[in-house]
C-alpha positions, -999 to +999 in steps of 0.1 A: -488+764-163-495+755-198-501+781-228-537+780-239-547+776-278-579+795-294-609+775-294-637+800-319-677+790-314-708+805-329-710+830-297-674+837-295-638+826-291-627+802-266-599+793-251-587+759-244-554+742-231-522+737-261-511+706-253-484+683-269-501+652-270-478+618-273-498+594-301-490+567-281-520+576-262-554+558-267-570+581-290-547+591-316-520+556-317-523+551-349-486+557-363-451+556-349-440+591-342-415+612-348-424+644-336-452+664-319-483+674-339-496+707-334-531+715-342-548+751-341-582+766-349-596+793-360-626+808-374-632+824-407-666+842-419-675+816-440-658+782-425-640+768-401-606+765-408-580+736-389-545+745-392-515+716-390-481+727-383-454+714-403-429+708-377-454+670-373-436+641-360-460+619-382-448+607-413-460+624-447-490+603-446-529+604-443-524+596-409-532+628-395-566+633-413-576+601-400-568+614-367-595+640-366-622+612-361-619+606-332-618+642-328-647+647-344-663+616-328-661+629-290-675+657-300-647+686-297-652+697-332-686+692-331-708+723-349-678+729-376-697+708-398-676+730-430-642+721-420-606+730-439-575+714-431-553+736-435-511+727-436-488+753-426-452+762-419-445+783-381-423+811-386-396+808-354-405+818-324-444+810-332-462+796-296-495+774-308-507+741-295-530+708-305-569+711-299-575+681-283-604+675-262-604+678-225-603+642-219-572+637-237-557+660-211-561+635-186-548+608-210-519+631-209-518+630-167-515+593-174-484+594-201-466+617-176-461+591-153-454+563-182-428+585-189-416+591-157-408+557-158-388+557-188-420+541-211-419+563-238-389+575-251-385+614-259-362+628-288-344+652-270-347+682-306-383+686-294-373+707-262-375+740-285-420+728-281-415+724-243-403+755-244-425+778-260-453+758-242-435+773-208-438+809-227-473+809-235-490+837-208-519+851-232-540+835-255-549+851-287-575+854-308-562+842-343-595+854-368-607+884-380-631+898-355-637+935-339-612+946-319-636+948-288-637+910-295-601+902-296-596+922-264-622+904-250-606+869-260-570+882-243-569+862-212-539+865-195-539+826-181-505+827-165-512+861-148-548+843-139-531+812-121-512+835-103-536+851-088-557+822-078-530+798-063-529+810-026-568+808-028-580+784+003-618+790-005-642+798-025-647+829-013-611+837-025-618+824-058-651+849-065-639+875-046-606+871-081-635+864-106-667+880-097-652+906-125-643+885-154-664+863-180-676+834-179-643+813-186-647+776-204-645+748-184-611+739-200-592+768-188-604+756-154-589+719-162-554+738-175-552+758-143-560+729-121-539+707-134-512+732-129-521+738-094-516+700-087-482+700-106-470+732-079-485+718-054-512+740-049-539+716-041-561+737-018-563+767-049-574+732-071-599+726-044-613+760-038-617+764-081-639+734-082-661+746-050-663+780-064-677+760-098-703+741-081-716+768-068-719+789-098-738+761-111-759+757-081-767+788-079-776+791-118-746+810-131-725+784-146-721+751-158-711+736-130-678+711-131-679+678-155-660+648-155-633+661-171-625+687-143-628+656-117-607+637-138-587+672-136-584+671-103-577+635-100-549+648-117-538+670-094-539+648-065-512+626-078-489+653-088-490+674-052-489+641-033-525+651-008-538+614-015-563+620+013-587+645-012-588+611-033-616+595-011-636+633-014-636+638-046-646+607-057-677+610-027-684+645-048-687+622-083-709+597-069-735+629-056-731+647-090-742+613-109-711+615-127-698+582-145-660+578-142-648+567-177-615+551-189-593+579-173-604+580-143-596+547-132-565+555-151-559+584-125-564+560-102-546+528-110-515+558-109-525+573-076-521+539-057-487+540-074-478+566-059-491+556-027-470+527-028-502+507-031-492+484-063-523+460-050-548+483-050-537+493-085-545+460-100-577+458-080-585+484-101-581+470-131-602+442-126-627+467-117-624+485-154-633+449-162-661+443-147-677+477-152-677+470-187-647+495-196-624+482-219-587+490-207-564+512-228-529+510-231-523+530-205-542+508-188-518+477-191-489+497-189-498+508-149-503+475-145-473+464-150-457+493-134-471+479-108-457+445-113-421+467-110-433+482-074-436+449-063-407+437-075-422+410-092-407+400-127-424+368-122-457+382-123-455+413-152-441+383-173-474+361-166-493+394-169-483+403-201-480+367-216-517+362-210-522+395-227-507+386-254-523+357-258-560+377-258-546+400-284-537+369-302-567+353-299-585+386-310-600+395-274-583+429-273-577+455-298-611+449-317-628+486-308-615+515-302-590+537-329-559+525-306-531+505-334-531+479-311-502+465-329-484+498-321-494+495-287-485+458-280-450+465-292-445+495-264-455+471-238-435+438-246-404+463-247-417+481-210-425+442-201-388+433-205-375+470-196-395+460-157-383+425-156-348+436-165-353+464-135-365+437-109-339+414-111-314+443-110-333+453-075-325+410-065-291+416-074-285+445-048-305+432-018-287+418+009-302+380+008-289+357-019-320+359-050-294+345-081-314+311-086-346+336-086-329+356-113-315+332-133-348+318-130-365+345-148-342+349-171-351+314-186-388+317-180-382+353-204-369+327-227-391+303-229-422+329-233-400+349-263-387+376-240-348+385-251-330+412-230-305+440-254-269+437-248-269+469-230-296+452-201-273+418-201-244+439-192-263+464-167-268+429-147-233+421-148-225+455-130-255+446-102-236+414-095-211+429-068-210+397-046-190+364-041-226+343-046-232+365-082-204+351-100-228+322-116-257+346-124-226+374-141-212+338-154-244+328-174-249+367-185-212+370-198-220+336-222-257+343-232-237+380-242-209+363-262-233+336-276-255+360-292-246+397-296-207+403-312-197+429-291-188+432-255-182+462-232-143+457-222-155+478-189-179+447-183-155+424-190-129+445-168-159+438-140-161+399-149-125+393-139-128+413-107-158+395-094-147+359-108-115+363-084-137+376-054-157+350-056-122+328-059-129+316-093-096+326-102-092+301-137-130+313-144-114+348-151-088+333-169-107+320-192-125+351-198-089+369-201-085+346-231-120+356-249-109+389-252-078+381-267-095+352-288-124+374-296-120+410-284-123+439-278-087+437-271-075+442-233-065+472-217-037+480-185-067+473-163-072+440-176-039+429-177-039+438-134-066+426-124-051+390-141-024+394-132-035+401-093-049+367-093-019+349-108-006+364-081-028+349-058-030+314-079+007+316-072+006+321-035-014+292-030+007+272-047+037+285-028+021+277+008+015+239-001+043+238-024+027+228-054+055+240-076+041+217-109+021+244-103+038+273-097+054+264-131+025+257-153+008+293-142+042+311-150+040+295-186+001+303-190+014+343-181+036+345-211+018+319-231-008+347-227+014+381-229+016+388-193+050+392-182+057+377-149+071+401-128+095+390-092+066+383-070+057+362-097+094+341-099+096+345-060+062+324-055+077+297-077+113+297-064+100+293-027+072+267-035+101+249-054+123+253-023+102+241+000+097+210-021+130+203-020+129+204-060+164+221-061+169+209-100+139+229-111+148+258-083+182+265-104+157+265-141+134+290-123+160+312-111+178+313-154+144+316-163+143+352-147+177+364-153+169+353-188+135+374-190+155+401-176+138+401-141+161+413-116+165+391-087+155+403-054+169+392-018+139+365-016+154+351-046+184+341-036+172+332+000+146+306-019+176+297-045+202+294-013+171+271+003+170+251-026+207+242-026+210+240+010+185+209+010+199+197-018+232+196-001+247+212-029+266+236-003+295+248-033+273+261-055+249+280-027+285+293-017+288+308-052+253+318-050+256+336-019+295+352-035+271+368-068+242+382-048+272+399-025+287+413-061+257+424-082+247+441-044+217+428-027+222+432+007+211+399+023+186+400+052+174+378+080+169+347+066+200+343+038+223+346+071+201+322+080+205+302+053+245+306+049+246+296+091+229+263+081+248+253+048+283+263+071+269+236+098+263+211+074+296+215+064+308+213+097+327+247+094+317+262+127+341+292+123+319+303+090+291+303+115+309+328+140+319+348+109+281+349+097+270+355+130+299+388+133+291+396+096+250+402+109+262+422+138+278+446+115+248+445+100+229+456+125+207+424+120+200+404+152+201+369+152+162+348+163+152+318+178+149+303+140+186+312+137+196+291+163+176+264+154+188+252+112+219+258+127+211+227+161+187+210+130+213+211+109+240+192+137+217+171+148+210+160+112+248+152+105+256+134+145+268+161+160+249+169+191+276+181+216+278+209+186+242+219+193+243+211+232+267+239+229+245+264+205+218+257+231+238+273+257+248+305+235+211+309+229+207+314+266+231+338+267+218+359+241+192+360+260+170+341+233+145+312+251+139+284+225+112+271+217+094+234+214+113+228+182+144+237+196+137+213+226+129+187+200+154+187+177+179+188+206+168+160+221+164+139+195+202+147+183+213+136+222+192+105+222+209+094+193+241+103+202+238+077+232+231+107+255+197+094+271+201+113+308+209+145+287+182+139+263+160+129+291+165+161+311+162+179+285+123+169+283+118+172+318+123+210+316+104+216+283+077+200+304+082+223+333+084+256+306+049+247+297+061+229+265+046+203+246+064+182+229+054+158+203+053+120+206+085+117+184+105+136+213+092+112+235+098+082+215+136+090+215+141+093+251+125+061+259+142+040+230+173+057+240+175+049+275+167+009+265+195+009+242+220+023+264+202+008+295+201+043+316+183+038+347+166+066+344+122+067+359+103+068+324+069+070+343+080+106+356+083+115+320+039+113+320+018+100+290+028+096+259+017+128+238-008+120+208+010+120+177+002+143+154-015+148+125+012+143+094+016+163+077-006+165+039+010+147+009+014+166-016-012+147-042-035+154-019-023+194-015-033+196-055-067+182-057-070+207-029-049+233-046-074+227-079-103+232-055-096+268-044-085+277-077-115+264-092-086+245-122-096+216-143-083+187-122-078+164-156-044+176-164-017+161-187+013+145-170+041+170-158+066+172-189+098+183-166+106+204-202+083+227-189+105+240-166+129+248-190+104+264-217+066+274-216+047+249-233+015+263-249-014+243-234+008+229-211-023+228-182-051+217-208 
């Protein structure tokens, strides 16, 4: 419950609520607030004195005295013709408040709603003021008077409200208040507001019914407009919206005409109910009734657009409001400092647009186009997001389709501001990788190196992971040139390639049968201090085997064994293929024996490598022998086994054996290629074998040819978002990293 301050009258001291009033409200908005002002009014024998605390949020100017005109006009200080203004310094721990008119209480109700949406920022240094309000349980009369008068004036409002909070009917209220003197309406208004905040709506309604009963019986003043406004505010806080219509009917029955505060509270209630459209309709009703909307009215309308997640509507509403302000249609009347209020409305509009865009980005549907359009519309209308707002939107970009928005926001920050958060840049690098825009991620990393902030370990790890993806793509497609350039790019940017990166390029060279490139990359790897792994040696051995550099391959094998790298199945398979190419089948047997001693079992791939080596060198008999050895070791042949063996036999003048193997493979369910079919037919015709070719069945369809390297390069550029137009590859790049080699 709010603390109460004193309100002396001609008949005796009265009690009013002690309020902290934001200067952004519609009455006292005349200067930028610095701290809350507290006023106390006390009555002396000769004149009335208004005490103004020196703990003031206002600047030491004449603003505070000009603000008194508002209070005098409202009738709040009426009857005090001889009013002296005294400025004093409160002792520490002194609890006092600011005297304002009752309608200002309702304005605070609306202000609180906007404060909850962070419309108005508050200083943390004012917490002591709030604490004083919470501690204010009694009301004292600070003035000269008799002891009896002081005793009457002391009211423990918190205790009184505590007794009334469980009241359900007017009779319950009468039972508690029947022995008390008549209390001013401000006290009732304060308790009603407190009941709403504490969710004792029954007590608030019962108190108003008791006031109505007192008026009907002629025993007091009934509820006025301010009481009803407080009651509507209690409805908003307690969320018992069903009471709203009843309260409005009572107001109409009592012929109480609503004011702008009433309509502002109604707008806030509709917002609490989630009916933003009705809140906007109330704003139109305000204009139709001839009232002048206050800044709170416009702020609540903007908040309605926020609830509807209509950023375009909020922007359009503000632009129209700005036009009216420029033309002088707004701000002609009233005591508001509209220049100051308009600045706050502009900031609030920017904040709403930013929040709406964030909501769009976290939705399941892709609203990236809407975000980009709203950003452009804000630029066209002169509304600019802060760097922090840009970064908040970037953090909301988490899906692949958001990369367009994230890149636009990043570009804006770089162009408009001198700084950017490193964590935001890391998030962008991650997002670009997720969207398969690895080259865009690399550009962001380059900006970190050139413009700052300096990348950290997270930045390096993210960009290295992207390089790994690109190198893997180059490896799978055998695009060794791009693999080399990616390695050079990493080193150019201060990133040290690891074994995975070197191995990816080595395997790409091996797949493309680029023996020389593989050798040079292997040498660079060793020179850079990276220890080769079995994968490194395997890729190099494969490249040497494809280049028929058997002696060099044997030296590499010996070196591998010497440095303690244990061969795996792939390395043994390559060595078996190398010895097969040399025609040294004893060494092939030695490889198999070493495999057995190491606990490594040969697979169909191992036998296929040997059979393929025999086929390439015209050794069909040896190939057929190894085919039978497969069956002895219970290793089932596959399509590649049959195709290579059939081609070897057909080319070596053994069409009948090739024909029988073709039928056998067909009976086992293998779909051999047309190349094997053509080899059998051609060998039968050349060697005039008496074979019924019709038994072979129809010729199999031609399989799709392997994608050419040029096409693979285009596909790779599209995959990696790499610029397609590059300067020709210089083979010197294999030996020495060429800076800008991919430009």
